[in-house]
N, C-alpha and C positions, 0 to 999 in steps of 0.2 A: 504494500500500500504506500510505503514511502517512495519506492521507485516509480510507481504510477504517477506520483506528483512531481518527480524530479525533472521531467522534460520542460517544465515551466521555467526552469532556470538554466543558465549557461554553465553547466557542470558536467563532469564525466564521473560515472559511478562505477565502483568496484565492489564485488561481494565475495566474501569468504564463507563457504558453507561445506559441510561434510558430504552432502548428497549431490551427486552429479546432476540429477534431474529435479533439483529443488525448484519450487515454484518461482523463485526470484531469478533463476539462472538466465532466462531469456529476456529479462527486463532491464538488465544492467549492461554497461559497455564492456566490462571485463569481469568474467566469472572465474574464481579460483576454488578448486575442490581441495578442502583441507580441514583439519581438526581445529576448532576454535579453542580447544583446551591445550594444544601443543605449543610450547614456548617458541620454538624456532619457526613454526608455521605462522603464528600470529606476528612474530617479529618481522619476518620477511614481507608478509602482506602489508603490515603497517608502514614499512619503509617505502612502499609503492604509492602512497597517497599523501595528500596534504592535510586532510582532516579525517578523523576516524570516529565512528559511533557504533553502538551495539544494538542488537535486536533482542538480546537476552543477556542477563547479567552473568550467567555461568560461562565465563571466558577466562583465559589465562591472564590474570592481572599482573603477574610479574613481568610478562612481555610488554604490557601496556605501560608500566612504570619505566621500563627501559626506553620505549619509544618516546615517552614524555620527555625524558632526559635529552633525547636526540632532537627535540624540537617539533615533533609531530603534535598537532593540536588534537586532543582527545576529549570528547564530550559524551557523557559526563567524565570528570577527572577520575583517573585510576583509584585515587584514595576513596572516592565516593563509592565506586564499585566494590572495593575491598570491604568497606563497611556494610554495604547493603546485601551483598551476596551471603554474608554470615548473619543469620537472624540474631545470634547472641550479641555480636558487635553492634548490630542495628539497635537492639533494645538498650544497650548500654549508652549508645549515642543519644537516644531520646532522653534517657535519664540525666546524662551530663548536661544537656541543653534545656532542661526543664520543660520538655515537651510531654504533655499528658499521654500516657500509654499504660495499658493494663500491667499490673504487678507481675513480676516474673522471677523464675529461679533457673539458673543454668544447670544442666544435667549432663553427665558423662555416660550414664548407663540406666537400665531399668531400675537398678538398685537405688539410684538417686531419687527416682520417682516414688518408690516405696518409702523412702525416708521423708517424703514431703506430702504424706496423705492428708495432712491438715490444710494443704493448699488447694485441695480439690473442692469443687469441680474446676477443671482446667483443660486447656488445649496443649498437647505435646507436639512440638514442631521440630523437625530436623533443622540443625543450624545451617546446613548447606544442602543444595541439590533439590529442594522441594520446588514444585512448579505445578500450576493449574490444579490445586487441590491435593496433589501428591505430597507426602511428607508431613501430613497433619493427622493427628488422632485426638478425638475427644475422649477425655478420661473423666467421667462424671463422678465415680466413686471408687472405693477400694477394689471392688470386684472387677472393674474394668482396667486395673493397673497392668494387667498382662498385655494390653495393647501398646504399652509404652515402647519407644524405640530403644534399641541397645546402643545406637550411635549417639554422639554428642547432640544435645537438643536444648530447647527452651521450653520450660513448663510455664505456661501463661495463664494467669487467673481469668476465668470466664467472667464477662460482664453481661448483664441482662440487655440484649440488643433490641432496640426499637427499630432502627434502620441501619443499613450499611451504606456508607457514603464514600465517594471518591471525588477528589478535586485535582485537576491537572494544572500545573504551573510550568510556564516556560521562562527561561532566563538566558539572555545572551551574554556575550563577553563584556559588554559595557555595563552589565548589572541591571539592564532594563528587564522588567518582569511583566508577564501577562497571565491572568488567572481566569480559568474557565468556570462557568457556573457548575455547582455541585451536581453530580449524578447519583441517583439511588440505584444500588445494585441488589438484585434479588437472586439468591443462590439456589442451585439445585441441591437439595439436602443429601442426596445419595452420592453425587459426583463431586460435591464440594467445589464447584466452579460456577461462574455467573450463568444463570439461565437467561435473564433479560435485565435491562436497565432502563430507567426513565431519566430524561434530562429536559429541563432542569428538575432536580429532586424536589419532592413536595415537602418543603421546609418553610418555616416562617422567615421573615426578613432578618430577624436576629440570628437564627440558626444558620442561615445562608452566609451572613457576614462572618460569623464565628468560624464556620468551616473554611471559608476562603482565607481568613487571617491565619488560621492554624496551619493550613497548607503552605502559605507564604513563609511562616516562621520556620517550617521544616526545610523548605527550599533554601532560605537564606542561611540556615545553619550549615547546610552542605556546602554553600559558597562555591558553586560550580555552574558553569553554563550547562544547559541541557533541558530535557523534558522530564518532569517528575509527576508521577501519579501517586498522590497521597491518599491511602485508604484509611477510613475512619469508621468507628462505631459511634452511633448516637444511642445512649443508654436510656433506660426508662425514666430517668430523672432529668433528661434533656442535656446531659453532659457529653461532650465529644472526646473520644480517645483515639489516638493514632494507632492503627493496627500495624501497617507496614508501608513502605514506599517502594514503588517500581521506578527505576531511573531511566525511563524509556517511554516511547509511545506504548499505550496500554489498552487492553480490552475495554476498559471503562470510557475510552475516548473514541471508539470506532464510529459512534453515531455522528461525530463532528464532521465527517466527510460531507454529509448532506445537511446536518442539523445546525451547523455553526458557520459564521462567515469565513473564518479561517480554521481549517481542519488541524488536528494535532500533527498531521504529517507535513502540511505546508508550514506550520509553525516550527517543526523540527528542522526543516530545510533552511528556514530563516535563521534559526539559532546557529546552525553549522556554518553559515556564511556571515554571521554577525550583522544581519540586516535588521531594520526596525521590525518589531513584532506585530502580529496581525490582530484583527478584531475578533475577540473570543465570544461575542454575544451570540445567543441562539437566534436562528432565523425563525424557527417554529419549535414547539415542543416535539420531542422525538422519543422513540422507543427502539432499542437495539435488542434483537433476539439472536443468541448464538445458535448456529446450525451445527448439530452434533451427530456423530455416527450413531445409528440405531442399534439398540441391544440385539445381540445375536448375529450381527453382520460384521465380518472381517474379510478384507481382500480388496480387489479392484473396485473402485467406487462407481456407484450408479445413483443418479439423482432422480427421484420420483416426485412428480407433482409440481415441477417448475411452471408449467403452463397455467396452472390454476391460480398462481399468485402474480403472474406477469400482468394480468388484467387489472390488478388492484392499483388505484391511484396513490401516489406518494409512498410507494413501497420500492425499496432499492435492495437488490440482491448482490452480495459480494461472496463469490466462491474463491477459495484460496489456492486452487490449482493442485491440491494434494491428490496423488493418483490412487492411494489406498486409504481405506477407512477401517476403523475399529470402534467398538462401543465407547461412546463418550468422547471421541476425538473431535476437536474443533476443526470443522471443515469449511466454515464460512460464517457469515452473519447477514442478517436482514435488518435494515433500518427503515422505520416507518415514521413519517411526519404527519402531524394532525393538530387539531385545534384544542383537543381535550384528552385527558387521561382515558376517559371512556372510549373515545374513538380509537386511540392507540391500542388499548387492550383488546378491543373487539377485532381489529385487523390482525393483531398478533395471534389471536386464537385461530383465525382462519389460516394464517401462515403455518402455525404449529401443526394443525391437523392435515394440511395439504402437502407440505414439503418434507420428504423423508430421505435420509442418506442411507442407502443400502449397498450391498455388495453384489457383484454379478455372479 
Protein backbone atom coordinates (compact mmCIF):
# COMPACT_ATOMS: atom_id res chain seq x y z
CA UNK A 1 0.00 0.00 0.00
CA UNK A 2 2.98 2.29 0.58
CA UNK A 3 4.36 1.40 -2.85
CA UNK A 4 0.99 2.04 -4.51
CA UNK A 5 1.25 5.64 -3.25
CA UNK A 6 4.93 6.08 -4.15
CA UNK A 7 4.53 6.98 -7.89
CA UNK A 8 3.04 10.30 -6.79
CA UNK A 9 6.58 11.32 -5.81
CA UNK A 10 9.91 11.45 -7.74
CA UNK A 11 11.50 8.59 -5.85
CA UNK A 12 12.94 5.16 -6.61
CA UNK A 13 11.80 2.35 -4.33
CA UNK A 14 13.73 -0.72 -3.15
CA UNK A 15 12.25 -3.65 -1.20
CA UNK A 16 13.98 -6.38 0.83
CA UNK A 17 11.75 -9.39 1.48
CA UNK A 18 12.34 -13.11 2.05
CA UNK A 19 9.75 -14.39 -0.42
CA UNK A 20 10.48 -14.06 -4.14
CA UNK A 21 6.82 -13.67 -5.11
CA UNK A 22 5.98 -11.25 -2.28
CA UNK A 23 3.01 -9.01 -3.16
CA UNK A 24 5.29 -5.94 -3.14
CA UNK A 25 7.83 -7.43 -5.56
CA UNK A 26 6.22 -6.10 -8.75
CA UNK A 27 5.42 -2.67 -7.34
CA UNK A 28 8.96 -1.46 -6.58
CA UNK A 29 11.82 -0.42 -8.84
CA UNK A 30 14.29 -2.88 -7.29
CA UNK A 31 13.39 -6.07 -5.40
CA UNK A 32 15.94 -7.94 -3.28
CA UNK A 33 15.18 -11.40 -1.94
CA UNK A 34 16.71 -11.80 1.50
CA UNK A 35 16.21 -12.26 5.22
CA UNK A 36 15.39 -9.05 7.12
CA UNK A 37 16.79 -10.66 10.28
CA UNK A 38 20.22 -11.37 8.77
CA UNK A 39 22.84 -8.75 9.70
CA UNK A 40 24.84 -8.77 6.46
CA UNK A 41 21.74 -8.87 4.25
CA UNK A 42 20.18 -5.84 5.95
CA UNK A 43 23.53 -4.02 5.99
CA UNK A 44 24.15 -4.46 2.26
CA UNK A 45 20.57 -3.58 1.36
CA UNK A 46 20.65 -0.46 3.52
CA UNK A 47 23.83 0.75 1.85
CA UNK A 48 22.00 0.79 -1.49
CA UNK A 49 19.43 3.41 -0.45
CA UNK A 50 19.29 6.98 0.85
CA UNK A 51 16.50 6.48 3.38
CA UNK A 52 15.26 3.28 4.97
CA UNK A 53 11.98 2.38 6.65
CA UNK A 54 10.34 -0.81 7.87
CA UNK A 55 7.05 -2.64 7.33
CA UNK A 56 7.43 -4.74 10.47
CA UNK A 57 9.60 -4.10 13.52
CA UNK A 58 11.06 -7.63 13.66
CA UNK A 59 14.23 -6.74 11.74
CA UNK A 60 17.96 -6.90 12.49
CA UNK A 61 18.40 -3.77 14.58
CA UNK A 62 22.18 -4.19 14.95
CA UNK A 63 22.54 -3.71 11.19
CA UNK A 64 20.34 -0.62 11.36
CA UNK A 65 22.55 0.90 14.07
CA UNK A 66 25.59 0.38 11.83
CA UNK A 67 23.80 1.92 8.86
CA UNK A 68 22.85 4.89 11.01
CA UNK A 69 26.54 5.39 11.88
CA UNK A 70 27.30 5.36 8.15
CA UNK A 71 24.84 8.19 7.52
CA UNK A 72 21.83 6.30 6.19
CA UNK A 73 18.61 8.02 7.27
CA UNK A 74 16.43 5.44 9.06
CA UNK A 75 12.84 6.11 10.11
CA UNK A 76 11.98 5.33 12.79
CA UNK A 77 15.41 5.44 14.44
CA UNK A 78 17.00 2.08 15.34
CA UNK A 79 16.87 2.96 19.05
CA UNK A 80 13.08 3.24 18.77
CA UNK A 81 12.82 -0.14 17.06
CA UNK A 82 15.08 -1.71 19.66
CA UNK A 83 12.72 -0.53 22.40
CA UNK A 84 9.45 -1.31 20.67
CA UNK A 85 10.31 -4.80 19.39
CA UNK A 86 10.86 -5.90 23.02
CA UNK A 87 7.60 -5.52 24.95
CA UNK A 88 9.51 -5.51 28.23
CA UNK A 89 11.68 -2.56 27.16
CA UNK A 90 8.58 -0.88 25.77
CA UNK A 91 6.75 -1.12 29.10
CA UNK A 92 9.79 0.19 30.96
CA UNK A 93 9.95 3.08 28.48
CA UNK A 94 6.35 4.07 29.29
CA UNK A 95 7.12 3.84 33.00
CA UNK A 96 10.22 6.03 32.64
CA UNK A 97 8.34 8.71 30.69
CA UNK A 98 5.25 8.74 32.96
CA UNK A 99 3.01 7.43 30.21
CA UNK A 100 -0.03 5.67 31.72
CA UNK A 101 0.12 1.97 30.90
CA UNK A 102 -1.22 -1.09 32.77
CA UNK A 103 0.93 -2.41 35.62
CA UNK A 104 3.35 -5.17 34.63
CA UNK A 105 5.88 -7.73 35.80
CA UNK A 106 8.74 -9.04 33.67
CA UNK A 107 8.96 -12.84 33.57
CA UNK A 108 11.60 -15.29 32.40
CA UNK A 109 9.60 -18.53 32.63
CA UNK A 110 6.29 -20.12 33.62
CA UNK A 111 7.63 -20.30 37.20
CA UNK A 112 7.72 -16.50 37.38
CA UNK A 113 4.03 -16.41 36.49
CA UNK A 114 3.24 -18.90 39.25
CA UNK A 115 5.15 -16.66 41.65
CA UNK A 116 2.81 -13.75 40.79
CA UNK A 117 -0.62 -15.33 41.09
CA UNK A 118 -1.72 -12.32 43.13
CA UNK A 119 -1.22 -10.28 39.92
CA UNK A 120 -3.97 -12.15 38.08
CA UNK A 121 -6.07 -11.65 36.02
CA UNK A 122 -3.40 -10.67 33.51
CA UNK A 123 -2.24 -10.99 29.93
CA UNK A 124 1.03 -12.83 29.39
CA UNK A 125 2.89 -11.51 26.34
CA UNK A 126 6.10 -12.73 24.74
CA UNK A 127 8.71 -9.98 24.93
CA UNK A 128 9.71 -10.52 21.29
CA UNK A 129 8.24 -12.09 18.18
CA UNK A 130 4.54 -11.64 18.85
CA UNK A 131 2.41 -10.34 15.98
CA UNK A 132 -1.28 -10.19 14.98
CA UNK A 133 -2.54 -11.78 18.18
CA UNK A 134 0.23 -14.37 18.37
CA UNK A 135 2.34 -14.39 21.50
CA UNK A 136 -0.45 -13.34 23.88
CA UNK A 137 -2.22 -15.52 26.45
CA UNK A 138 -4.93 -14.40 28.85
CA UNK A 139 -4.37 -15.87 32.31
CA UNK A 140 -7.46 -15.12 34.34
CA UNK A 141 -6.79 -17.33 37.37
CA UNK A 142 -4.42 -19.92 38.82
CA UNK A 143 -5.97 -22.77 36.87
CA UNK A 144 -5.01 -21.01 33.61
CA UNK A 145 -1.37 -20.51 34.66
CA UNK A 146 -0.33 -23.48 32.52
CA UNK A 147 -0.97 -21.27 29.47
CA UNK A 148 1.98 -19.07 30.41
CA UNK A 149 4.95 -18.87 28.06
CA UNK A 150 8.23 -20.50 29.04
CA UNK A 151 10.19 -17.79 27.18
CA UNK A 152 10.81 -14.24 28.51
CA UNK A 153 7.56 -12.33 28.73
CA UNK A 154 5.56 -9.51 30.25
CA UNK A 155 2.74 -10.23 32.69
CA UNK A 156 0.39 -7.28 32.30
CA UNK A 157 -2.46 -6.50 34.66
CA UNK A 158 -5.85 -6.62 32.94
CA UNK A 159 -7.99 -3.49 32.96
CA UNK A 160 -11.74 -3.40 32.40
CA UNK A 161 -11.87 -2.29 28.76
CA UNK A 162 -14.70 -0.11 27.52
CA UNK A 163 -13.12 0.52 24.12
CA UNK A 164 -9.83 -0.15 22.35
CA UNK A 165 -8.53 2.95 20.61
CA UNK A 166 -5.65 3.70 18.25
CA UNK A 167 -4.25 7.10 17.32
CA UNK A 168 -1.73 7.51 14.50
CA UNK A 169 0.86 10.28 14.78
CA UNK A 170 3.30 11.34 12.07
CA UNK A 171 6.51 13.23 12.75
CA UNK A 172 9.05 14.49 10.23
CA UNK A 173 12.72 15.43 10.68
CA UNK A 174 11.93 19.04 11.49
CA UNK A 175 9.74 17.94 14.41
CA UNK A 176 6.44 18.80 12.73
CA UNK A 177 3.67 16.44 13.84
CA UNK A 178 0.26 15.47 12.49
CA UNK A 179 -2.34 13.55 14.48
CA UNK A 180 -5.16 11.46 13.02
CA UNK A 181 -8.60 11.21 14.61
CA UNK A 182 -8.83 8.25 17.03
CA UNK A 183 -10.13 4.98 15.64
CA UNK A 184 -12.08 2.39 17.61
CA UNK A 185 -10.87 -1.18 17.13
CA UNK A 186 -13.14 -4.18 17.65
CA UNK A 187 -11.24 -7.44 18.05
CA UNK A 188 -12.09 -10.98 17.07
CA UNK A 189 -12.08 -12.74 20.47
CA UNK A 190 -10.85 -16.03 19.05
CA UNK A 191 -8.11 -14.75 16.73
CA UNK A 192 -7.15 -11.80 18.96
CA UNK A 193 -6.77 -9.47 15.99
CA UNK A 194 -8.82 -6.59 14.63
CA UNK A 195 -12.16 -7.64 13.15
CA UNK A 196 -13.23 -4.14 12.19
CA UNK A 197 -12.63 -0.54 13.16
CA UNK A 198 -14.63 2.67 13.15
CA UNK A 199 -13.18 6.08 12.43
CA UNK A 200 -13.56 8.53 13.97
CA UNK A 201 -14.04 6.60 17.21
CA UNK A 202 -17.27 7.21 19.09
CA UNK A 203 -15.76 9.29 21.90
CA UNK A 204 -16.78 12.56 23.47
CA UNK A 205 -14.72 15.68 22.74
CA UNK A 206 -12.73 15.40 25.98
CA UNK A 207 -11.83 11.75 25.37
CA UNK A 208 -10.84 12.50 21.77
CA UNK A 209 -8.55 15.30 22.88
CA UNK A 210 -7.03 13.20 25.66
CA UNK A 211 -6.36 10.29 23.27
CA UNK A 212 -4.64 12.54 20.75
CA UNK A 213 -2.55 14.28 23.40
CA UNK A 214 -1.51 10.95 24.91
CA UNK A 215 -0.46 9.65 21.49
CA UNK A 216 1.51 12.83 20.89
CA UNK A 217 3.21 12.41 24.29
CA UNK A 218 4.31 8.90 23.28
CA UNK A 219 5.58 10.07 19.90
CA UNK A 220 7.50 12.98 21.39
CA UNK A 221 9.06 10.66 23.98
CA UNK A 222 10.43 8.47 21.19
CA UNK A 223 11.85 11.64 19.59
CA UNK A 224 12.12 10.14 16.10
CA UNK A 225 10.70 10.82 12.67
CA UNK A 226 8.22 8.20 11.53
CA UNK A 227 4.64 6.98 11.68
CA UNK A 228 3.48 5.74 15.09
CA UNK A 229 0.23 3.94 15.84
CA UNK A 230 -0.41 4.25 19.58
CA UNK A 231 -2.87 1.62 20.80
CA UNK A 232 -4.83 2.40 23.97
CA UNK A 233 -7.46 1.04 26.32
CA UNK A 234 -10.34 3.24 27.51
CA UNK A 235 -11.38 1.69 30.82
CA UNK A 236 -14.79 1.61 32.49
CA UNK A 237 -13.92 4.74 34.48
CA UNK A 238 -13.02 6.74 31.37
CA UNK A 239 -9.23 6.58 31.84
CA UNK A 240 -6.90 5.96 28.92
CA UNK A 241 -3.99 3.50 29.14
CA UNK A 242 -1.34 2.97 26.47
CA UNK A 243 -1.22 -0.69 25.47
CA UNK A 244 1.59 -0.65 22.92
CA UNK A 245 2.96 1.30 19.97
CA UNK A 246 3.56 0.19 16.38
CA UNK A 247 6.39 2.23 14.78
CA UNK A 248 4.98 2.00 11.26
CA UNK A 249 1.89 2.22 9.12
CA UNK A 250 -0.70 0.09 10.89
CA UNK A 251 -3.88 -1.91 10.43
CA UNK A 252 -5.72 0.74 12.45
CA UNK A 253 -4.96 3.29 9.71
CA UNK A 254 -5.87 1.35 6.56
CA UNK A 255 -9.20 3.16 6.32
CA UNK A 256 -7.32 6.43 5.76
CA UNK A 257 -6.71 5.56 2.08
CA UNK A 258 -10.30 6.55 1.31
CA UNK A 259 -11.47 7.96 4.63
CA UNK A 260 -8.96 10.78 5.24
CA UNK A 261 -7.60 13.59 3.10
CA UNK A 262 -4.04 12.32 3.56
CA UNK A 263 -3.66 8.56 3.99
CA UNK A 264 -1.16 7.09 6.43
CA UNK A 265 0.88 5.92 3.43
CA UNK A 266 1.02 9.34 1.77
CA UNK A 267 1.94 10.69 5.20
CA UNK A 268 4.74 8.13 5.56
CA UNK A 269 6.18 9.13 2.19
CA UNK A 270 6.08 12.77 3.27
CA UNK A 271 7.98 11.84 6.45
CA UNK A 272 10.60 9.91 4.48
CA UNK A 273 11.22 12.95 2.28
CA UNK A 274 10.93 15.49 5.13
CA UNK A 275 8.07 17.22 3.33
CA UNK A 276 5.28 19.21 5.02
CA UNK A 277 2.78 16.83 6.58
CA UNK A 278 -0.71 16.35 5.17
CA UNK A 279 -4.29 16.94 6.29
CA UNK A 280 -5.37 14.18 8.70
CA UNK A 281 -9.06 15.15 8.85
CA UNK A 282 -11.70 12.58 8.00
CA UNK A 283 -13.54 13.01 4.70
CA UNK A 284 -16.42 10.88 5.95
CA UNK A 285 -16.96 8.40 8.78
CA UNK A 286 -15.47 5.06 7.78
CA UNK A 287 -15.41 1.42 8.76
CA UNK A 288 -12.60 -0.96 7.88
CA UNK A 289 -13.24 -4.69 7.88
CA UNK A 290 -10.32 -7.11 7.77
CA UNK A 291 -10.67 -9.86 5.15
CA UNK A 292 -9.45 -13.09 6.75
CA UNK A 293 -8.91 -16.62 5.54
CA UNK A 294 -11.92 -18.83 6.22
CA UNK A 295 -11.73 -21.63 8.80
CA UNK A 296 -10.92 -24.98 7.23
CA UNK A 297 -9.28 -23.47 4.15
CA UNK A 298 -5.53 -23.65 3.50
CA UNK A 299 -3.74 -23.47 0.17
CA UNK A 300 -4.06 -21.53 -3.08
CA UNK A 301 -6.45 -18.66 -2.51
CA UNK A 302 -9.90 -18.29 -4.06
CA UNK A 303 -12.15 -15.28 -3.43
CA UNK A 304 -15.87 -15.93 -3.33
CA UNK A 305 -18.52 -13.21 -3.47
CA UNK A 306 -16.54 -10.29 -4.90
CA UNK A 307 -19.31 -9.48 -7.39
CA UNK A 308 -21.88 -9.15 -4.62
CA UNK A 309 -20.05 -6.29 -2.93
CA UNK A 310 -18.77 -4.51 -6.04
CA UNK A 311 -22.27 -3.08 -6.54
CA UNK A 312 -22.29 -1.41 -3.11
CA UNK A 313 -21.65 2.34 -3.11
CA UNK A 314 -18.72 3.75 -1.14
CA UNK A 315 -17.25 0.28 -0.57
CA UNK A 316 -13.56 -0.16 -1.44
CA UNK A 317 -11.82 -3.53 -1.69
CA UNK A 318 -8.10 -3.98 -1.04
CA UNK A 319 -6.71 -7.47 -1.63
CA UNK A 320 -3.08 -7.90 -0.63
CA UNK A 321 -1.95 -10.20 -3.41
CA UNK A 322 -1.09 -13.14 -1.18
CA UNK A 323 -1.22 -16.33 -3.22
CA UNK A 324 -2.06 -18.72 -0.39
CA UNK A 325 -4.56 -18.57 2.44
CA UNK A 326 -4.94 -20.18 5.83
CA UNK A 327 -7.51 -19.76 8.62
CA UNK A 328 -7.37 -16.28 10.12
CA UNK A 329 -4.68 -14.95 7.77
CA UNK A 330 -5.08 -11.31 6.75
CA UNK A 331 -5.74 -11.38 3.02
CA UNK A 332 -7.04 -7.85 2.55
CA UNK A 333 -9.44 -5.29 3.88
CA UNK A 334 -12.61 -3.51 2.86
CA UNK A 335 -13.22 0.15 3.66
CA UNK A 336 -16.75 1.54 3.78
CA UNK A 337 -17.66 5.22 3.87
CA UNK A 338 -21.01 6.44 5.15
CA UNK A 339 -22.87 9.15 6.98
CA UNK A 340 -23.68 7.17 10.14
CA UNK A 341 -22.49 4.22 12.20
CA UNK A 342 -25.74 2.42 11.39
CA UNK A 343 -25.12 2.74 7.64
CA UNK A 344 -21.52 1.55 8.04
CA UNK A 345 -22.48 -1.46 10.17
CA UNK A 346 -25.28 -2.45 7.80
CA UNK A 347 -22.97 -2.49 4.79
CA UNK A 348 -20.26 -4.25 6.78
CA UNK A 349 -22.66 -7.09 7.53
CA UNK A 350 -23.42 -7.44 3.81
CA UNK A 351 -19.69 -7.58 3.06
CA UNK A 352 -19.05 -10.07 5.86
CA UNK A 353 -21.79 -12.40 4.63
CA UNK A 354 -20.84 -12.12 0.97
CA UNK A 355 -17.05 -12.09 0.71
CA UNK A 356 -15.26 -15.31 1.65
CA UNK A 357 -11.58 -16.26 1.34
CA UNK A 358 -11.38 -19.95 0.53
CA UNK A 359 -8.83 -22.34 -0.97
CA UNK A 360 -9.03 -24.03 -4.33
